[in-house]
BAGUKOL-818549 format. One record per atom (N, C-alpha, C): residue in three letters; residue number from 1; atom name; x, y, z. Coordinates in steps of 0.001 Angstrom, whole numbers. Each point is the difference from the previous one (the first is absolute). Layout:
<rs>
<r "ALA"; NUM; "CA"; <X; Y; Z>>
...
</rs>
This chain:
<rs>
<r "UNK"; 1; "N"; <60162; -15674; -51123>>
<r "UNK"; 1; "CA"; <970; 47; -1075>>
<r "UNK"; 1; "C"; <1366; 301; 596>>
<r "UNK"; 2; "N"; <997; -736; -429>>
<r "UNK"; 2; "CA"; <1339; 135; 564>>
<r "UNK"; 2; "C"; <808; 1131; -610>>
<r "UNK"; 3; "N"; <-371; 465; -1164>>
<r "UNK"; 3; "CA"; <769; 1052; -649>>
<r "UNK"; 3; "C"; <1064; -571; -923>>
<r "UNK"; 4; "N"; <781; 884; -557>>
<r "UNK"; 4; "CA"; <1038; -392; -945>>
<r "UNK"; 4; "C"; <1293; -294; 741>>
<r "UNK"; 5; "N"; <748; -971; -488>>
<r "UNK"; 5; "CA"; <1268; -377; 627>>
<r "UNK"; 5; "C"; <1121; 968; -360>>
<r "UNK"; 6; "N"; <-70; 545; -1207>>
<r "UNK"; 6; "CA"; <1057; 920; -420>>
<r "UNK"; 6; "C"; <-586; 1071; -915>>
<r "UNK"; 7; "N"; <759; 1070; -160>>
<r "UNK"; 7; "CA"; <-428; 1082; -881>>
<r "UNK"; 7; "C"; <-73; -469; -1448>>
<r "UNK"; 8; "N"; <897; -892; -409>>
<r "UNK"; 8; "CA"; <13; -492; -1380>>
<r "UNK"; 8; "C"; <-1276; -778; -316>>
<r "UNK"; 9; "N"; <-437; -861; 908>>
<r "UNK"; 9; "CA"; <-1217; -766; -255>>
<r "UNK"; 9; "C"; <-1223; 909; 0>>
<r "UNK"; 10; "N"; <-22; 995; 858>>
<r "UNK"; 10; "CA"; <-1104; 958; 16>>
<r "UNK"; 10; "C"; <-75; 750; -1322>>
<r "UNK"; 11; "N"; <1136; 397; -537>>
<r "UNK"; 11; "CA"; <49; 743; -1265>>
<r "UNK"; 11; "C"; <-547; -850; -1145>>
<r "UNK"; 12; "N"; <387; -1273; -45>>
<r "UNK"; 12; "CA"; <-450; -887; -1077>>
<r "UNK"; 12; "C"; <-1500; -255; 94>>
<r "UNK"; 13; "N"; <-483; -298; 1186>>
<r "UNK"; 13; "CA"; <-1416; -311; 168>>
<r "UNK"; 13; "C"; <-866; 1221; -284>>
<r "UNK"; 14; "N"; <370; 1146; 538>>
<r "UNK"; 14; "CA"; <-789; 1206; -235>>
<r "UNK"; 14; "C"; <68; 452; -1455>>
<r "UNK"; 15; "N"; <1140; -230; -647>>
<r "UNK"; 15; "CA"; <111; 301; -1426>>
<r "UNK"; 15; "C"; <-943; -863; -825>>
<r "UNK"; 16; "N"; <-130; -1268; 373>>
<r "UNK"; 16; "CA"; <-924; -906; -695>>
<r "UNK"; 16; "C"; <-1445; 406; 194>>
<r "UNK"; 17; "N"; <-339; 398; 1219>>
<r "UNK"; 17; "CA"; <-1363; 457; 276>>
<r "UNK"; 17; "C"; <-314; 1248; -816>>
<r "UNK"; 18; "N"; <948; 920; -58>>
<r "UNK"; 18; "CA"; <-204; 1228; -775>>
<r "UNK"; 18; "C"; <-145; -308; -1494>>
<r "UNK"; 19; "N"; <751; -974; -510>>
<r "UNK"; 19; "CA"; <-107; -373; -1405>>
<r "UNK"; 19; "C"; <-1374; -576; -309>>
<r "UNK"; 20; "N"; <-548; -808; 902>>
<r "UNK"; 20; "CA"; <-1351; -541; -210>>
<r "UNK"; 20; "C"; <-1016; 1133; -15>>
<r "UNK"; 21; "N"; <161; 979; 880>>
<r "UNK"; 21; "CA"; <-905; 1155; 2>>
<r "UNK"; 21; "C"; <104; 768; -1318>>
<r "UNK"; 22; "N"; <1219; 160; -513>>
<r "UNK"; 22; "CA"; <178; 702; -1271>>
<r "UNK"; 22; "C"; <-637; -774; -1156>>
<r "UNK"; 23; "N"; <126; -1335; 9>>
<r "UNK"; 23; "CA"; <-613; -810; -1051>>
<r "UNK"; 23; "C"; <-1516; 126; 62>>
<r "UNK"; 24; "N"; <-544; 17; 1200>>
<r "UNK"; 24; "CA"; <-1440; 110; 177>>
<r "UNK"; 24; "C"; <-532; 1320; -553>>
<r "UNK"; 25; "N"; <779; 1062; 167>>
<r "UNK"; 25; "CA"; <-406; 1321; -471>>
<r "UNK"; 25; "C"; <347; 231; -1467>>
<r "UNK"; 26; "N"; <778; -918; -604>>
<r "UNK"; 26; "CA"; <403; 161; -1394>>
<r "UNK"; 26; "C"; <1162; 950; -173>>
<r "UNK"; 27; "N"; <805; 194; 1049>>
<r "UNK"; 27; "CA"; <1104; 946; -50>>
<r "UNK"; 27; "C"; <1330; -651; -369>>
<r "UNK"; 28; "N"; <80; -1317; 25>>
<r "UNK"; 28; "CA"; <1249; -676; -329>>
<r "UNK"; 28; "C"; <231; 47; -1507>>
<r "UNK"; 29; "N"; <1249; 11; -443>>
<r "UNK"; 29; "CA"; <334; 115; -1424>>
<r "UNK"; 29; "C"; <-611; -1106; -844>>
<r "UNK"; 30; "N"; <-8; -1229; 480>>
<r "UNK"; 30; "CA"; <-508; -1123; -777>>
<r "UNK"; 30; "C"; <-1498; -187; 196>>
<r "UNK"; 31; "N"; <-629; 811; 851>>
<r "UNK"; 31; "CA"; <-1438; -123; 242>>
<r "UNK"; 31; "C"; <-829; 578; -1140>>
<r "UNK"; 32; "N"; <640; 624; -981>>
<r "UNK"; 32; "CA"; <-753; 581; -1113>>
<r "UNK"; 32; "C"; <-654; -1082; -850>>
<r "UNK"; 33; "N"; <455; -1243; 109>>
<r "UNK"; 33; "CA"; <-642; -1100; -715>>
<r "UNK"; 33; "C"; <-1234; -412; 795>>
<r "UNK"; 34; "N"; <-1151; 510; -391>>
<r "UNK"; 34; "CA"; <-1223; -218; 768>>
<r "UNK"; 34; "C"; <-526; -1423; -121>>
<r "UNK"; 35; "N"; <575; -797; -875>>
<r "UNK"; 35; "CA"; <-467; -1368; -170>>
<r "UNK"; 35; "C"; <493; -915; 1114>>
<r "UNK"; 36; "N"; <1016; 413; 732>>
<r "UNK"; 36; "CA"; <531; -821; 1076>>
<r "UNK"; 36; "C"; <-728; 294; 1304>>
<r "UNK"; 37; "N"; <-313; -1074; 730>>
<r "UNK"; 37; "CA"; <-613; 194; 1306>>
<r "UNK"; 37; "C"; <1081; 396; 1006>>
<r "UNK"; 38; "N"; <-430; 417; 1172>>
<r "UNK"; 38; "CA"; <943; 371; 1055>>
<r "UNK"; 38; "C"; <898; -1181; 362>>
<r "UNK"; 39; "N"; <-570; -1197; 55>>
<r "UNK"; 39; "CA"; <778; -1194; 322>>
<r "UNK"; 39; "C"; <1042; -282; -1082>>
<r "UNK"; 40; "N"; <-364; 173; -1275>>
<r "UNK"; 40; "CA"; <934; -224; -1103>>
<r "UNK"; 40; "C"; <1136; 1027; 20>>
<r "UNK"; 41; "N"; <-321; 1261; 328>>
<r "UNK"; 41; "CA"; <1026; 1019; 100>>
<r "UNK"; 41; "C"; <975; -330; 1128>>
<r "UNK"; 42; "N"; <-528; -453; 1128>>
<r "UNK"; 42; "CA"; <849; -352; 1142>>
<r "UNK"; 42; "C"; <876; -1193; -347>>
<r "UNK"; 43; "N"; <-547; -961; -733>>
<r "UNK"; 43; "CA"; <783; -1172; -411>>
<r "UNK"; 43; "C"; <1144; 402; -920>>
<r "UNK"; 44; "N"; <-248; 957; -911>>
<r "UNK"; 44; "CA"; <1068; 511; -875>>
<r "UNK"; 44; "C"; <1095; 646; 820>>
<r "UNK"; 45; "N"; <-390; 734; 1023>>
<r "UNK"; 45; "CA"; <955; 681; 858>>
<r "UNK"; 45; "C"; <832; -1006; 793>>
<r "UNK"; 46; "N"; <-622; -1048; 491>>
<r "UNK"; 46; "CA"; <684; -983; 843>>
<r "UNK"; 46; "C"; <912; -930; -815>>
<r "UNK"; 47; "N"; <-268; -132; -1270>>
<r "UNK"; 47; "CA"; <773; -945; -832>>
<r "UNK"; 47; "C"; <1366; 485; -314>>
</rs>
């Protein structure tokens, strides 16, 4: 693995990984809608 090119890209990528972990645990604000799958929640976030 080559690592991150800049601190800004590292911050964005690690923030995204942490958000997926929060969605998985049900800790994200919009994760309270249990009818949405993890993929649907991520799609809402990316849109």
